[in-house]
C-alpha positions in Angstrom: 128.4 142.2 89.9 127.3 141.1 93.3 129.2 142.7 96.1 131.8 140.4 97.5 131.9 138.1 94.5 135.2 136.8 93.2 136.0 137.9 89.7 138.2 136.4 87.0 139.9 138.4 84.3 138.6 138.8 80.8 139.9 136.1 78.4 140.0 133.4 81.2 139.5 130.0 79.7 136.5 128.1 81.2 136.2 124.5 80.0 135.9 120.8 80.6 138.3 118.0 79.7 138.1 114.4 78.3 140.4 111.9 76.7 139.7 109.9 73.5 139.8 106.4 75.1 137.5 107.4 77.9 134.7 108.9 75.8 134.9 108.0 72.2 134.3 104.2 72.2 135.3 101.7 69.7 139.0 101.8 70.4 141.6 99.2 69.5 144.8 100.0 71.5 146.9 98.7 74.3 144.2 99.6 76.9 141.5 97.7 75.1 143.8 94.7 75.2 144.6 95.3 78.8 140.9 95.4 79.7 140.6 91.7 78.6 142.8 90.7 81.6 140.9 89.2 84.5 141.0 91.7 87.4 142.5 94.5 85.5 139.4 96.7 85.6 136.9 97.1 88.4 134.0 94.7 88.0 135.5 93.3 84.8 134.2 96.2 82.9 135.5 97.2 79.4 135.5 100.6 77.7 133.3 99.4 74.9 131.2 102.2 73.4 132.2 104.5 76.3 130.2 107.7 75.8 130.0 107.1 72.0 131.4 110.5 71.6 133.1 109.5 68.4 129.6 109.8 66.9 128.0 112.2 69.3 130.6 114.9 69.5 128.5 117.6 67.8 125.6 117.4 70.1 127.9 117.0 73.2 129.9 120.1 72.2 126.8 122.1 71.4 125.5 121.3 74.9 128.7 122.4 76.5 128.8 125.6 74.5 125.2 126.4 75.5 126.1 125.9 79.2 128.5 128.7 78.9 132.0 127.2 78.4 134.4 128.9 76.1 137.0 126.0 75.8 137.2 122.2 75.7 140.1 119.9 76.1 140.2 116.6 74.3 142.7 114.2 72.8 143.5 112.7 69.5 143.7 108.9 69.5 147.1 107.8 68.1 145.8 104.3 67.4 143.1 105.7 65.1 145.5 108.1 63.3 148.3 105.5 62.8 146.8 102.0 63.2 149.8 100.4 61.7 153.4 101.6 61.7 153.8 104.4 59.1 150.2 104.0 57.8 148.2 107.1 58.5 144.4 107.1 58.3 143.0 110.0 56.3 139.6 109.0 57.6 140.7 109.5 61.2 142.5 112.8 60.5 139.5 114.1 58.7 137.3 113.0 61.6 139.5 115.0 64.1 139.4 117.9 61.7 135.6 117.9 62.0 135.8 117.5 65.8 138.0 120.6 66.1 135.7 122.5 63.8 132.6 121.4 65.8 134.3 122.6 69.0 134.9 126.0 67.5 131.4 126.2 66.0 130.0 125.6 69.5 131.9 128.7 70.7 134.7 126.8 72.4 138.5 127.0 71.9 140.0 123.5 71.3 142.8 122.4 73.6 144.3 119.3 72.1 146.3 116.5 73.8 148.4 114.3 71.6 149.1 111.4 74.1 146.6 110.6 76.9 147.9 107.2 78.2 147.0 105.0 75.2 149.2 103.6 72.5 148.6 101.7 69.2 149.0 98.0 69.4 152.0 98.0 67.1 153.8 100.5 69.5 153.0 98.3 72.5 154.2 95.2 70.7 157.5 96.8 69.9 158.3 97.7 73.4 156.2 100.8 73.9 157.9 103.6 75.7 160.9 101.4 76.6 162.0 101.3 72.9 164.1 104.4 72.0 162.4 104.4 68.6 159.2 105.6 70.3 160.7 109.1 70.1 160.8 109.0 66.3 157.4 107.3 66.2 155.8 110.0 68.4 157.5 112.8 66.4 156.2 111.4 63.1 152.7 111.0 64.5 152.8 114.6 65.9 153.9 116.0 62.5 150.9 114.2 60.8 148.4 115.6 63.3 149.9 119.1 63.1 149.7 119.1 59.3 146.1 118.1 59.5 144.9 120.3 62.4 147.6 122.9 63.0 145.8 125.9 61.5 142.7 125.1 63.6 144.4 124.6 67.0 146.4 127.0 69.0 146.7 125.2 72.3 148.5 121.8 72.4 149.5 119.4 75.1 152.1 116.9 74.0 151.6 114.4 76.8 149.2 114.0 79.7 150.5 113.1 83.2 153.8 111.6 82.1 154.9 110.6 85.7 151.5 108.9 86.3 151.8 107.1 83.0 155.3 105.9 83.8 154.7 104.8 87.4 151.3 103.2 87.0 152.4 101.1 84.0 156.1 100.4 84.7 156.5 100.6 88.4 153.1 99.8 90.1 152.1 97.5 87.3 148.4 98.2 87.5 148.2 99.8 84.0 149.6 98.4 80.8 152.1 97.0 80.2 151.9 95.8 83.9 155.6 95.9 84.7 157.3 96.4 88.1 160.7 97.9 87.4 162.3 101.1 88.7 164.9 101.0 85.9 162.2 100.8 83.2 160.3 103.6 84.8 163.4 105.8 84.6 163.8 104.9 81.0 160.2 105.7 80.1 160.4 109.1 81.8 163.5 110.0 79.8 161.9 108.9 76.5 158.8 110.9 77.3 160.9 114.0 77.9 162.8 113.5 74.6 159.5 112.9 72.8 158.0 116.0 74.3 160.9 118.1 73.1 160.7 116.6 69.6 156.9 117.2 69.5 157.3 120.8 70.8 159.8 121.6 68.0 157.6 120.0 65.4 154.6 122.0 66.4 156.5 125.3 66.6 158.2 124.8 63.3 154.9 124.5 61.5 153.0 127.1 63.6 155.3 129.4 65.6 152.3 131.1 67.4 151.1 127.7 68.8 151.1 127.4 72.6 152.5 124.1 73.6 152.8 122.5 77.1 152.3 119.4 79.2 149.4 118.4 81.4 151.3 117.7 84.7 149.7 115.8 87.5 150.8 117.7 90.6 150.0 117.0 94.2 151.6 118.2 97.5 153.2 115.5 99.6 152.7 116.0 103.3 154.2 114.0 106.2 151.5 111.9 107.8 153.3 112.6 111.1 154.7 116.1 110.9 157.0 115.5 113.9 158.6 112.6 112.1 162.0 113.4 110.4 161.7 110.3 108.1 158.1 111.2 107.0 159.2 114.7 106.2 162.3 113.5 104.2 160.2 111.0 102.3 157.6 113.6 101.5 160.3 116.0 100.1 161.8 113.1 98.1 158.5 112.2 96.5 157.8 115.9 95.8 161.0 116.0 93.8 160.2 112.9 91.8 156.5 113.3 91.1 156.1 117.1 91.0 159.4 118.8 90.2 161.4 116.4 88.1 159.5 116.7 84.8 158.8 120.4 85.2 162.4 121.3 86.1 163.8 119.1 83.3 161.8 121.0 80.8 162.8 124.4 82.2 166.5 123.5 82.5 167.0 120.9 79.8 168.6 118.6 82.3 167.0 115.4 83.7 168.3 115.3 87.3 167.1 112.5 89.6 166.7 113.4 93.3 168.8 111.9 96.0 167.7 111.5 99.6 166.8 115.0 100.6 168.7 116.8 97.9 168.6 117.4 94.1 171.5 116.3 92.0 171.5 117.0 88.3 173.8 114.3 86.9 174.6 115.6 83.5 171.6 114.2 81.7 171.3 117.0 79.2 168.5 116.5 76.6 169.0 118.5 73.4 166.1 120.8 72.6 164.3 120.2 75.9 165.2 123.4 77.8 162.4 126.0 77.6 160.1 123.7 75.6 156.9 124.7 77.4 154.9 127.9 76.7 152.4 127.3 79.5 152.2 125.0 82.5 149.2 122.6 82.6 148.1 121.5 86.0 146.0 118.4 86.8 145.1 118.6 90.4 143.0 116.2 92.5 144.4 116.3 96.0 147.4 115.8 98.2 149.4 112.7 99.2 150.0 111.8 102.8 153.3 110.1 103.4 154.4 107.7 106.2 157.9 106.3 105.9 158.2 102.6 105.1 160.1 100.2 102.9 157.0 99.7 100.6 157.2 103.0 98.8 153.8 102.6 97.1 152.1 102.1 100.5 154.2 104.7 102.2 153.1 107.3 99.6 149.4 106.5 99.8 148.4 106.9 103.4 144.6 107.2 104.1 143.1 110.7 104.7 142.9 112.0 108.2 139.8 110.8 110.2 136.8 112.9 109.3 138.3 114.3 106.1 135.9 114.8 103.1 136.6 112.2 100.4 135.3 111.3 96.9 133.9 108.0 95.7 137.4 106.5 95.4 138.4 107.6 98.9 140.6 110.4 97.8 140.8 113.4 100.2 139.2 116.6 99.1 142.0 119.2 99.8 141.6 122.5 97.9 144.4 124.1 99.9 146.9 121.9 98.1 146.1 123.6 94.8 147.3 126.9 96.2 150.6 125.2 97.2 151.0 124.0 93.6 150.1 127.3 92.0 152.5 129.3 94.2 155.4 127.0 93.3 154.6 127.1 89.6 154.1 130.9 89.7 157.9 131.3 90.2 158.4 130.3 86.6 156.5 133.3 85.3 154.6 131.3 82.6 150.9 131.2 82.1 149.3 128.4 84.2 146.2 126.5 83.0 144.4 124.1 85.3 143.9 121.4 82.7 142.1 119.0 85.1 140.3 119.4 88.4 137.3 117.3 89.4 135.6 115.0 91.8 133.9 111.6 91.4 130.7 111.5 93.4 127.1 110.6 93.3 126.3 113.7 95.4 126.1 116.6 93.0 125.9 119.0 95.9 129.3 117.8 96.9 130.5 118.4 93.3 129.3 122.0 93.5 131.1 122.5 96.8 134.2 121.0 95.3 134.2 123.3 92.3 133.4 126.4 94.5 136.2 125.7 97.0 138.8 125.1 94.3 137.8 128.2 92.3 138.1 130.2 95.5 141.7 129.0 95.6 142.2 130.1 92.0 140.8 133.5 92.8 143.2 133.8 95.7 146.1 132.8 93.5 145.1 135.5 91.0 145.0 138.1 93.7 148.6 137.1 94.6 149.6 137.8 91.0 150.0 134.2 90.0 149.3 134.0 86.2 146.4 131.4 86.1 144.7 131.7 82.7 142.1 128.9 82.7 140.2 126.2 84.6 139.1 122.9 83.0 136.9 120.6 85.1 137.4 116.9 84.7 135.2 115.8 83.2 132.5 117.0 81.0 130.8 113.6 81.0 130.8 110.5 83.1 133.3 108.2 81.3 135.5 105.1 81.5 137.9 105.9 84.4 140.7 103.5 83.4 141.2 100.8 86.0 138.2 102.1 88.0 135.8 101.4 85.1 132.5 103.2 85.1 132.0 103.4 88.8 133.8 106.7 89.3 131.3 109.4 88.2 133.3 112.6 87.5 130.9 114.1 84.9 129.1 117.5 85.0 126.9 115.6 82.6 125.7 112.2 83.6 125.7 109.3 81.1 123.5 106.2 81.1 125.9 103.8 79.5 123.1 101.4 78.5 121.1 104.1 76.5 123.7 106.8 76.1 121.2 109.3 77.5 122.8 112.5 78.8 121.6 114.3 82.0 122.8 117.8 82.7 123.6 118.0 86.4 123.1 121.1 88.5 126.9 121.3 88.9 127.2 121.8 85.1 124.8 124.8 85.2 126.6 126.2 88.3 130.0 126.1 86.6 128.5 127.3 83.3 127.0 130.3 85.0 130.3 131.1 86.7 131.9 130.9 83.2 129.3 133.2 81.7 129.7 135.9 84.4 133.4 135.5 85.0 132.7 135.6 88.7 132.0 133.3 91.6 
Protein backbone atom coordinates (compact mmCIF):
# COMPACT_ATOMS: atom_id res chain seq x y z
CA UNK A 1 0.00 0.00 0.00
CA UNK A 2 1.28 3.45 -0.87
CA UNK A 3 2.38 5.41 2.19
CA UNK A 4 -0.21 8.01 3.13
CA UNK A 5 -3.07 6.34 1.24
CA UNK A 6 -6.53 6.13 2.79
CA UNK A 7 -7.67 2.56 3.34
CA UNK A 8 -11.14 1.08 3.69
CA UNK A 9 -11.98 -2.04 5.67
CA UNK A 10 -12.30 -5.48 4.14
CA UNK A 11 -15.86 -6.24 3.11
CA UNK A 12 -16.61 -2.64 2.13
CA UNK A 13 -19.23 -2.46 -0.61
CA UNK A 14 -18.09 -0.62 -3.74
CA UNK A 15 -20.80 -0.12 -6.30
CA UNK A 16 -22.88 1.97 -8.65
CA UNK A 17 -26.59 2.68 -8.67
CA UNK A 18 -29.46 2.93 -11.15
CA UNK A 19 -33.25 2.86 -11.20
CA UNK A 20 -35.44 0.88 -13.56
CA UNK A 21 -37.20 3.80 -15.27
CA UNK A 22 -33.95 5.64 -15.88
CA UNK A 23 -32.07 2.81 -17.58
CA UNK A 24 -34.34 -0.04 -18.69
CA UNK A 25 -36.43 1.61 -21.40
CA UNK A 26 -39.85 0.58 -22.63
CA UNK A 27 -41.74 1.53 -19.49
CA UNK A 28 -45.45 2.18 -19.19
CA UNK A 29 -46.06 3.93 -15.85
CA UNK A 30 -47.11 7.27 -14.39
CA UNK A 31 -43.80 8.84 -15.45
CA UNK A 32 -44.10 7.87 -19.11
CA UNK A 33 -47.53 9.47 -19.11
CA UNK A 34 -46.13 12.56 -17.35
CA UNK A 35 -43.45 12.84 -20.04
CA UNK A 36 -46.18 13.52 -22.62
CA UNK A 37 -47.06 16.84 -20.94
CA UNK A 38 -45.64 19.90 -22.71
CA UNK A 39 -42.84 21.42 -20.66
CA UNK A 40 -42.68 18.57 -18.15
CA UNK A 41 -39.23 17.38 -19.29
CA UNK A 42 -36.27 19.46 -20.39
CA UNK A 43 -36.25 19.83 -24.17
CA UNK A 44 -39.47 17.81 -24.47
CA UNK A 45 -37.49 14.60 -24.13
CA UNK A 46 -38.97 11.24 -23.19
CA UNK A 47 -37.42 8.25 -21.50
CA UNK A 48 -38.09 6.00 -24.52
CA UNK A 49 -35.48 3.27 -24.76
CA UNK A 50 -33.29 4.92 -22.09
CA UNK A 51 -30.13 2.78 -21.86
CA UNK A 52 -31.99 -0.30 -23.13
CA UNK A 53 -30.70 -2.06 -20.04
CA UNK A 54 -33.79 -4.27 -19.96
CA UNK A 55 -32.02 -6.14 -22.77
CA UNK A 56 -28.37 -5.19 -22.15
CA UNK A 57 -28.08 -5.90 -18.43
CA UNK A 58 -25.73 -8.87 -18.84
CA UNK A 59 -23.05 -7.01 -20.77
CA UNK A 60 -23.49 -3.89 -18.61
CA UNK A 61 -23.09 -5.90 -15.40
CA UNK A 62 -20.12 -7.82 -16.78
CA UNK A 63 -18.41 -4.54 -17.60
CA UNK A 64 -19.02 -3.17 -14.11
CA UNK A 65 -17.67 -6.34 -12.54
CA UNK A 66 -14.56 -6.19 -14.73
CA UNK A 67 -13.98 -2.60 -13.62
CA UNK A 68 -13.67 -3.81 -10.03
CA UNK A 69 -17.04 -3.19 -8.37
CA UNK A 70 -18.36 -5.77 -5.93
CA UNK A 71 -21.95 -4.49 -5.68
CA UNK A 72 -24.66 -2.87 -7.77
CA UNK A 73 -27.88 -1.16 -6.76
CA UNK A 74 -30.92 -1.28 -9.05
CA UNK A 75 -34.70 -1.29 -8.78
CA UNK A 76 -37.55 -3.54 -9.71
CA UNK A 77 -40.24 -1.83 -11.80
CA UNK A 78 -43.63 -2.18 -10.11
CA UNK A 79 -45.48 -1.44 -13.35
CA UNK A 80 -43.82 -4.43 -15.05
CA UNK A 81 -44.41 -6.79 -12.14
CA UNK A 82 -48.06 -5.79 -11.58
CA UNK A 83 -49.32 -4.11 -14.78
CA UNK A 84 -52.95 -4.42 -13.63
CA UNK A 85 -54.26 -4.59 -10.10
CA UNK A 86 -53.70 -8.03 -8.63
CA UNK A 87 -52.30 -9.37 -11.91
CA UNK A 88 -48.65 -10.33 -11.57
CA UNK A 89 -46.44 -10.97 -14.55
CA UNK A 90 -44.47 -14.20 -14.32
CA UNK A 91 -42.45 -13.00 -17.28
CA UNK A 92 -41.38 -9.85 -15.44
CA UNK A 93 -40.54 -11.71 -12.23
CA UNK A 94 -38.53 -14.26 -14.19
CA UNK A 95 -36.73 -11.39 -15.89
CA UNK A 96 -35.71 -9.80 -12.59
CA UNK A 97 -34.63 -13.20 -11.33
CA UNK A 98 -32.25 -13.38 -14.29
CA UNK A 99 -31.10 -9.82 -13.62
CA UNK A 100 -30.22 -10.67 -10.02
CA UNK A 101 -28.41 -13.82 -11.13
CA UNK A 102 -26.44 -11.89 -13.77
CA UNK A 103 -25.42 -9.37 -11.13
CA UNK A 104 -24.03 -12.14 -8.93
CA UNK A 105 -22.38 -13.91 -11.86
CA UNK A 106 -20.50 -10.65 -12.55
CA UNK A 107 -19.10 -10.73 -9.03
CA UNK A 108 -21.44 -8.08 -7.62
CA UNK A 109 -23.81 -8.22 -4.66
CA UNK A 110 -27.31 -7.06 -5.66
CA UNK A 111 -28.84 -4.20 -3.66
CA UNK A 112 -32.49 -4.04 -4.64
CA UNK A 113 -34.92 -1.11 -4.43
CA UNK A 114 -38.65 -1.80 -4.51
CA UNK A 115 -39.94 1.72 -5.22
CA UNK A 116 -37.87 4.32 -7.06
CA UNK A 117 -40.37 7.09 -7.87
CA UNK A 118 -42.55 5.28 -10.45
CA UNK A 119 -46.02 3.74 -10.07
CA UNK A 120 -48.20 1.54 -12.29
CA UNK A 121 -50.87 3.48 -14.15
CA UNK A 122 -53.63 1.72 -12.24
CA UNK A 123 -52.11 2.92 -8.94
CA UNK A 124 -51.89 6.50 -10.22
CA UNK A 125 -55.44 6.38 -11.57
CA UNK A 126 -56.77 5.32 -8.17
CA UNK A 127 -55.17 8.21 -6.31
CA UNK A 128 -51.60 6.99 -6.04
CA UNK A 129 -50.00 7.56 -2.64
CA UNK A 130 -52.94 9.64 -1.46
CA UNK A 131 -55.15 6.55 -1.40
CA UNK A 132 -54.83 4.64 1.93
CA UNK A 133 -55.17 1.40 -0.06
CA UNK A 134 -51.69 2.01 -1.52
CA UNK A 135 -50.27 0.50 1.66
CA UNK A 136 -51.97 -2.82 0.94
CA UNK A 137 -51.06 -2.64 -2.76
CA UNK A 138 -47.41 -2.01 -1.98
CA UNK A 139 -47.31 -4.79 0.62
CA UNK A 140 -48.82 -7.26 -1.86
CA UNK A 141 -46.31 -6.22 -4.54
CA UNK A 142 -43.45 -6.59 -2.04
CA UNK A 143 -44.57 -10.09 -1.09
CA UNK A 144 -44.63 -11.18 -4.73
CA UNK A 145 -41.15 -9.81 -5.39
CA UNK A 146 -39.75 -11.36 -2.21
CA UNK A 147 -41.20 -14.75 -3.07
CA UNK A 148 -39.58 -14.54 -6.49
CA UNK A 149 -36.20 -13.06 -5.53
CA UNK A 150 -35.81 -13.37 -1.78
CA UNK A 151 -33.31 -16.22 -1.67
CA UNK A 152 -31.12 -14.35 -4.16
CA UNK A 153 -31.14 -10.91 -2.45
CA UNK A 154 -29.87 -9.94 0.99
CA UNK A 155 -29.92 -6.13 0.76
CA UNK A 156 -33.27 -4.39 0.22
CA UNK A 157 -34.43 -0.79 0.07
CA UNK A 158 -38.18 -0.42 0.37
CA UNK A 159 -38.43 3.16 -0.95
CA UNK A 160 -36.04 5.64 -2.50
CA UNK A 161 -35.96 9.26 -1.29
CA UNK A 162 -39.49 9.34 0.15
CA UNK A 163 -39.37 13.04 1.09
CA UNK A 164 -38.18 13.95 -2.43
CA UNK A 165 -40.96 11.85 -3.94
CA UNK A 166 -43.60 13.50 -1.74
CA UNK A 167 -42.46 17.10 -2.11
CA UNK A 168 -41.64 17.06 -5.82
CA UNK A 169 -44.93 15.43 -6.80
CA UNK A 170 -47.40 16.77 -4.25
CA UNK A 171 -45.97 20.11 -3.09
CA UNK A 172 -43.72 21.55 -5.81
CA UNK A 173 -45.82 19.89 -8.52
CA UNK A 174 -42.94 19.37 -10.97
CA UNK A 175 -43.16 15.56 -10.88
CA UNK A 176 -46.28 13.44 -11.23
CA UNK A 177 -49.02 13.87 -10.21
CA UNK A 178 -48.23 17.61 -10.35
CA UNK A 179 -50.08 18.75 -7.22
CA UNK A 180 -49.45 21.75 -4.95
CA UNK A 181 -50.80 20.78 -1.55
CA UNK A 182 -49.08 20.71 1.83
CA UNK A 183 -51.90 18.57 3.25
CA UNK A 184 -51.48 16.01 0.47
CA UNK A 185 -47.71 15.96 1.01
CA UNK A 186 -48.24 15.16 4.71
CA UNK A 187 -50.63 12.34 3.75
CA UNK A 188 -48.18 10.84 1.25
CA UNK A 189 -45.34 10.87 3.78
CA UNK A 190 -47.50 9.05 6.31
CA UNK A 191 -48.61 6.45 3.77
CA UNK A 192 -45.00 5.86 2.70
CA UNK A 193 -43.94 5.29 6.31
CA UNK A 194 -46.76 2.79 6.84
CA UNK A 195 -45.95 1.08 3.52
CA UNK A 196 -42.27 0.86 4.47
CA UNK A 197 -43.17 -0.76 7.79
CA UNK A 198 -45.42 -3.30 6.06
CA UNK A 199 -42.78 -4.08 3.44
CA UNK A 200 -40.08 -4.43 6.11
CA UNK A 201 -42.14 -7.02 7.98
CA UNK A 202 -43.00 -8.88 4.78
CA UNK A 203 -39.35 -9.22 3.82
CA UNK A 204 -38.19 -10.22 7.32
CA UNK A 205 -40.95 -12.79 7.75
CA UNK A 206 -39.80 -14.58 4.60
CA UNK A 207 -36.06 -14.06 5.09
CA UNK A 208 -35.08 -13.03 8.63
CA UNK A 209 -31.44 -12.55 7.61
CA UNK A 210 -32.35 -9.94 4.99
CA UNK A 211 -30.99 -6.43 5.54
CA UNK A 212 -33.70 -3.86 4.92
CA UNK A 213 -33.50 -0.07 4.84
CA UNK A 214 -34.51 3.12 3.05
CA UNK A 215 -32.44 5.24 0.66
CA UNK A 216 -32.79 8.65 2.34
CA UNK A 217 -31.92 11.83 0.49
CA UNK A 218 -30.05 13.87 3.12
CA UNK A 219 -28.55 17.33 2.83
CA UNK A 220 -27.41 19.86 5.42
CA UNK A 221 -29.34 23.12 5.38
CA UNK A 222 -27.19 26.15 6.08
CA UNK A 223 -28.29 29.76 6.55
CA UNK A 224 -27.39 31.89 3.57
CA UNK A 225 -26.69 34.70 6.06
CA UNK A 226 -25.23 33.07 9.19
CA UNK A 227 -25.84 36.25 11.18
CA UNK A 228 -29.58 36.13 10.38
CA UNK A 229 -31.79 34.63 13.11
CA UNK A 230 -34.60 33.96 10.65
CA UNK A 231 -32.27 32.20 8.18
CA UNK A 232 -30.90 30.01 10.97
CA UNK A 233 -34.36 29.12 12.24
CA UNK A 234 -35.62 28.26 8.77
CA UNK A 235 -32.53 26.10 8.12
CA UNK A 236 -33.20 24.17 11.35
CA UNK A 237 -36.88 23.82 10.44
CA UNK A 238 -36.06 22.40 6.98
CA UNK A 239 -33.47 20.05 8.47
CA UNK A 240 -36.17 18.60 10.72
CA UNK A 241 -38.58 18.08 7.83
CA UNK A 242 -36.33 16.86 5.03
CA UNK A 243 -33.59 15.06 6.95
CA UNK A 244 -34.74 13.95 10.37
CA UNK A 245 -38.48 13.38 10.07
CA UNK A 246 -38.44 10.09 8.15
CA UNK A 247 -35.34 8.71 9.87
CA UNK A 248 -36.57 9.55 13.37
CA UNK A 249 -40.05 8.21 12.62
CA UNK A 250 -38.58 4.85 11.68
CA UNK A 251 -36.37 4.82 14.78
CA UNK A 252 -39.12 5.81 17.23
CA UNK A 253 -42.27 4.58 15.53
CA UNK A 254 -43.77 8.07 15.91
CA UNK A 255 -44.40 10.50 13.07
CA UNK A 256 -43.80 13.91 14.62
CA UNK A 257 -43.98 17.05 12.51
CA UNK A 258 -41.67 19.92 13.46
CA UNK A 259 -42.83 23.25 14.77
CA UNK A 260 -40.98 26.50 14.32
CA UNK A 261 -37.62 25.75 15.92
CA UNK A 262 -38.71 22.74 17.94
CA UNK A 263 -39.75 19.12 17.47
CA UNK A 264 -43.17 18.02 18.67
CA UNK A 265 -44.25 14.37 18.38
CA UNK A 266 -48.02 14.59 18.23
CA UNK A 267 -49.02 11.04 19.04
CA UNK A 268 -48.89 9.75 15.47
CA UNK A 269 -47.75 6.28 16.41
CA UNK A 270 -47.45 3.90 13.46
CA UNK A 271 -47.70 0.20 14.35
CA UNK A 272 -44.68 -1.85 13.32
CA UNK A 273 -42.67 1.18 12.26
CA UNK A 274 -40.27 1.58 15.18
CA UNK A 275 -36.90 -0.06 14.50
CA UNK A 276 -37.87 -1.14 10.98
CA UNK A 277 -34.49 -0.35 9.45
CA UNK A 278 -31.40 -2.57 9.58
CA UNK A 279 -29.13 -0.08 7.85
CA UNK A 280 -29.28 3.60 6.92
CA UNK A 281 -29.05 4.41 3.22
CA UNK A 282 -27.72 7.87 2.34
CA UNK A 283 -28.20 9.63 -0.99
CA UNK A 284 -26.00 12.72 -0.84
CA UNK A 285 -25.50 15.38 -3.51
CA UNK A 286 -24.82 18.61 -1.63
CA UNK A 287 -26.17 21.16 0.82
CA UNK A 288 -29.07 23.59 0.76
CA UNK A 289 -28.53 27.29 1.35
CA UNK A 290 -31.51 28.95 3.04
CA UNK A 291 -32.65 32.58 3.04
CA UNK A 292 -35.86 33.34 4.90
CA UNK A 293 -38.85 34.23 2.74
CA UNK A 294 -42.56 33.56 2.34
CA UNK A 295 -41.95 31.42 -0.77
CA UNK A 296 -40.58 28.34 0.98
CA UNK A 297 -39.40 26.64 -2.21
CA UNK A 298 -37.38 29.69 -3.23
CA UNK A 299 -36.17 30.27 0.33
CA UNK A 300 -34.79 26.72 0.53
CA UNK A 301 -32.99 26.83 -2.82
CA UNK A 302 -30.65 29.79 -2.71
CA UNK A 303 -27.83 29.89 -5.30
CA UNK A 304 -24.36 28.67 -4.30
CA UNK A 305 -21.86 31.22 -3.01
CA UNK A 306 -19.94 33.17 -5.67
CA UNK A 307 -17.05 31.14 -7.03
CA UNK A 308 -18.32 27.81 -5.66
CA UNK A 309 -17.77 24.72 -7.79
CA UNK A 310 -21.02 23.49 -9.35
CA UNK A 311 -22.24 20.64 -11.57
CA UNK A 312 -24.15 20.83 -14.88
CA UNK A 313 -27.38 21.66 -13.09
CA UNK A 314 -25.85 24.40 -10.95
CA UNK A 315 -25.76 22.33 -7.75
CA UNK A 316 -22.89 23.22 -5.44
CA UNK A 317 -20.17 20.62 -4.92
CA UNK A 318 -19.89 20.43 -1.14
CA UNK A 319 -18.21 17.27 0.19
CA UNK A 320 -17.98 18.67 3.72
CA UNK A 321 -21.75 18.28 4.05
CA UNK A 322 -21.46 14.52 3.73
CA UNK A 323 -19.42 14.43 6.93
CA UNK A 324 -22.17 16.39 8.71
CA UNK A 325 -24.72 13.83 7.59
CA UNK A 326 -22.57 10.84 8.54
CA UNK A 327 -21.78 12.22 11.99
CA UNK A 328 -25.48 12.69 12.70
CA UNK A 329 -26.46 9.23 11.45
CA UNK A 330 -23.56 7.65 13.34
CA UNK A 331 -25.40 8.33 16.59
CA UNK A 332 -27.88 5.58 15.73
CA UNK A 333 -25.16 2.93 15.75
CA UNK A 334 -26.47 1.22 12.62
CA UNK A 335 -24.51 0.38 9.48
CA UNK A 336 -24.52 3.26 7.01
CA UNK A 337 -24.34 2.75 3.26
CA UNK A 338 -23.94 5.66 0.87
CA UNK A 339 -26.52 4.45 -1.63
CA UNK A 340 -26.05 7.41 -4.03
CA UNK A 341 -23.39 10.06 -4.51
CA UNK A 342 -22.47 11.52 -7.86
CA UNK A 343 -22.05 14.49 -10.15
CA UNK A 344 -23.44 15.38 -13.56
CA UNK A 345 -20.72 16.93 -15.69
CA UNK A 346 -19.16 16.82 -19.14
CA UNK A 347 -15.74 17.24 -17.50
CA UNK A 348 -14.62 13.80 -16.39
CA UNK A 349 -11.65 15.27 -14.53
CA UNK A 350 -14.19 17.08 -12.38
CA UNK A 351 -15.96 13.77 -11.78
CA UNK A 352 -12.71 12.19 -10.59
CA UNK A 353 -12.11 15.13 -8.23
CA UNK A 354 -15.67 14.83 -6.96
CA UNK A 355 -15.29 11.13 -6.20
CA UNK A 356 -11.91 11.61 -4.53
CA UNK A 357 -13.10 14.46 -2.31
CA UNK A 358 -16.16 12.56 -1.14
CA UNK A 359 -14.22 9.36 -0.50
CA UNK A 360 -11.78 11.38 1.59
CA UNK A 361 -14.78 12.39 3.70
CA UNK A 362 -15.87 8.75 4.00
CA UNK A 363 -12.36 7.78 5.12
CA UNK A 364 -12.45 10.51 7.75
CA UNK A 365 -15.83 9.30 8.99
CA UNK A 366 -14.43 5.78 9.31
CA UNK A 367 -11.46 7.11 11.27
CA UNK A 368 -13.96 8.64 13.70
CA UNK A 369 -15.63 5.26 14.19
CA UNK A 370 -18.72 6.00 12.11
CA UNK A 371 -19.92 2.65 10.68
CA UNK A 372 -19.93 3.37 6.95
CA UNK A 373 -20.10 0.05 5.12
CA UNK A 374 -20.38 0.97 1.44
CA UNK A 375 -20.24 3.60 -1.29
CA UNK A 376 -22.41 3.57 -4.41
CA UNK A 377 -21.73 6.13 -7.12
CA UNK A 378 -24.71 7.54 -9.02
CA UNK A 379 -24.76 6.45 -11.69
CA UNK A 380 -23.15 3.56 -13.49
CA UNK A 381 -24.40 4.91 -16.85
CA UNK A 382 -25.67 8.16 -18.26
CA UNK A 383 -29.43 7.86 -18.04
CA UNK A 384 -32.82 9.60 -18.09
CA UNK A 385 -32.59 12.09 -15.23
CA UNK A 386 -36.33 12.63 -14.60
CA UNK A 387 -37.42 16.20 -15.37
CA UNK A 388 -33.90 17.03 -16.56
CA UNK A 389 -34.10 14.47 -19.35
CA UNK A 390 -30.84 13.33 -20.90
CA UNK A 391 -28.86 16.53 -20.43
CA UNK A 392 -27.52 15.64 -16.97
CA UNK A 393 -24.57 13.27 -17.48
CA UNK A 394 -23.99 11.41 -14.23
CA UNK A 395 -22.53 8.21 -15.66
CA UNK A 396 -19.17 6.60 -15.06
CA UNK A 397 -19.98 5.02 -18.39
CA UNK A 398 -21.14 7.32 -21.17
CA UNK A 399 -24.08 6.34 -23.35
CA UNK A 400 -24.83 7.49 -26.88
CA UNK A 401 -28.62 7.34 -26.77
CA UNK A 402 -28.90 7.18 -30.57
CA UNK A 403 -26.70 4.09 -30.95
CA UNK A 404 -26.62 2.73 -27.35
CA UNK A 405 -22.83 2.65 -27.59
CA UNK A 406 -21.11 2.60 -24.18
CA UNK A 407 -17.91 4.51 -23.42
CA UNK A 408 -16.02 3.74 -20.23
CA UNK A 409 -14.83 7.04 -18.81
CA UNK A 410 -11.53 7.45 -16.92
CA UNK A 411 -13.57 8.11 -13.76
CA UNK A 412 -14.96 4.57 -13.99
CA UNK A 413 -11.46 3.13 -14.09
CA UNK A 414 -10.39 5.43 -11.25
CA UNK A 415 -13.19 4.34 -8.92
CA UNK A 416 -12.86 0.72 -10.03
CA UNK A 417 -9.19 0.75 -9.09
CA UNK A 418 -10.01 2.25 -5.68
CA UNK A 419 -12.51 -0.58 -5.23
CA UNK A 420 -9.95 -3.24 -6.21
CA UNK A 421 -7.30 -1.89 -3.84
CA UNK A 422 -9.64 -0.86 -1.04
CA UNK A 423 -7.61 2.32 -0.83
CA UNK A 424 -7.61 5.87 -2.11
